[in-house]
C-alpha positions, -999 to 999 in steps of 0.1 A, spaced: -205 332 -428 -240 325 -414 -245 294 -394 -278 275 -397 -289 251 -370 -309 222 -385 -331 203 -361 -347 173 -380 -352 137 -369 -352 123 -404 -316 114 -412 -321 118 -450 -338 152 -448 -312 165 -422 -283 155 -444 -299 168 -475 -305 202 -459 -270 204 -445 -255 196 -479 -277 221 -497 -270 250 -473 -232 243 -473 -233 243 -511 -248 278 -509 -222 292 -485 -237 286 -451 -221 268 -421 -245 242 -405 -249 225 -372 -273 195 -372 -294 180 -344 -322 155 -341 -306 121 -344 -316 96 -318 -293 100 -288 -279 71 -268 -290 67 -232 -277 95 -209 -280 133 -210 -315 143 -202 -325 106 -199 -308 104 -166 -334 127 -151 -365 108 -163 -392 107 -137 -423 109 -159 -430 111 -196 -439 148 -194 -409 157 -174 -386 137 -197 -401 156 -226 -393 190 -211 -359 179 -199 -350 168 -234 -361 201 -248 -341 220 -222 -310 199 -228 -312 202 -266 -319 239 -265 -286 244 -246 -267 222 -271 -281 243 -300 -274 277 -285 -238 266 -277 -233 266 -315 -244 303 -317 -265 299 -349 -277 328 -369 -309 309 -378 -327 278 -367 -347 254 -390 -369 235 -366 -390 204 -372 -420 199 -350 -419 161 -347 -387 150 -330 -375 118 -313 -375 128 -277 -394 161 -276 -411 184 -300 -403 216 -318 -428 236 -297 -411 227 -264 -377 233 -280 -388 267 -293 -401 277 -259 -368 268 -242 -347 285 -269 -368 317 -264 -359 318 -227 -323 325 -237 -322 338 -273 -340 358 -300 -323 339 -328 -347 336 -358 -366 303 -359 -384 288 -390 -406 258 -383 -403 232 -410 -430 205 -407 -452 180 -425 -482 190 -404 -511 206 -421 -532 222 -393 -534 260 -390 -533 256 -352 -497 243 -354 -487 274 -373 -505 297 -348 -490 279 -318 -455 281 -333 -458 318 -339 -471 324 -304 -442 305 -289 -418 328 -307 -413 312 -341 -406 337 -370 -419 317 -400 -435 284 -409 -430 263 -440 -446 230 -448 -432 198 -463 -428 190 -491 -410 223 -499 -388 236 -526 -352 239 -515 -346 271 -535 -377 286 -519 -366 276 -484 -331 291 -492 -347 323 -503 -369 326 -472 -339 319 -449 -319 346 -468 -347 371 -466 -351 365 -428 -314 368 -422 -313 401 -442 -343 415 -423 -328 404 -389 -294 419 -397 -310 451 -411 -330 454 -379 -299 453 -358 -289 486 -375 -254 477 -384 -233 452 -403 -198 442 -393 -171 432 -417 -140 424 -398 -129 457 -382 -153 478 -402 -189 486 -392 -216 498 -416 -242 518 -397 -275 518 -415 -290 543 -391 -262 569 -392 -252 562 -429 -216 558 -419 -188 533 -424 -163 532 -395 -131 513 -391 -108 522 -362 -104 560 -363 -119 563 -398 -155 575 -402 -168 578 -437 -201 596 -443 -220 578 -471 -245 591 -496 -278 571 -499 -266 554 -531 -232 545 -515 -249 532 -484 -272 510 -505 -243 496 -525 -222 488 -495 -252 474 -476 -259 448 -503 -222 440 -508 -216 437 -470 -248 416 -466 -232 391 -489 -197 394 -475 -173 367 -485 -195 359 -516 -192 372 -551 -220 395 -561 -226 397 -598 -231 430 -616 -266 420 -625 -275 412 -589 -262 446 -578 -280 464 -605 -313 446 -597 -309 456 -561 -301 493 -567 -326 498 -595 -359 479 -597 -357 475 -635 -321 472 -647 -334 471 -683 -336 509 -682 -302 514 -665 -270 518 -685 -241 497 -670 -221 529 -671 -242 543 -643 -232 514 -621 -196 519 -631 -197 556 -622 -213 549 -588 -189 521 -580 -158 541 -591 -169 570 -569 -174 547 -539 -142 529 -543 -122 561 -547 -137 574 -514 -128 540 -497 -93 542 -511 -89 578 -499 -100 566 -464 -75 538 -465 -101 511 -471 -93 502 -506 -92 464 -498 -128 464 -486 -145 460 -520 -126 438 -545 -133 431 -581 -135 394 -591 -127 394 -628 -156 383 -651 -177 375 -621 -185 406 -600 -175 421 -566 -168 408 -532 -165 424 -498 -139 410 -474 -129 418 -439 -104 446 -433 -87 455 -400 -74 488 -388 
């Protein structure tokens, strides 16, 4: 399960985002509410220093949660998103999407220069935001070259599935099927979604082609002792779950 860190000083927006992402299968960690005196406030010597201290303190709190993605507002109570991004980038390459009501192009340019990965303006569509988060997580994970599912590892570079002493060489189609299923591990992937991913226009693809490809893949997994990796969810689709060896 991916974890999304939400940094937003508006209580209603923060709670709405947390509820929405949880509804769609993400874990969330929220930041941005006004803190009581203490923490970085103890080191206040000037407004500028307090601003930077707060950013450093909050960056540490966020990274302790080990998020897979950060949604970062620019206007915050005790610091701003730019200072926070700069401090996060000292320690981590976690993807950051700036979410802001500001209109200026300079803000977007500054955010990207400080290490932000994307920029979305309020008001935004929640489904669009969800799609952009999902796309960035997919791109980031694909860039890492491998996906782990419990004790199994899918190597995109080598075209192999390994688990303990098992090493299964995959055909290009098998690799693509497993990649999409593993990318959505723990979630049900519908037949339509899988067909749309494998073939650009599923209108011209007979469902039997998917059945043949899936049956061949699952037989190979079973022969390798990994029959539990891909499970059928009756009348819904397929799901990849962790296996151990």
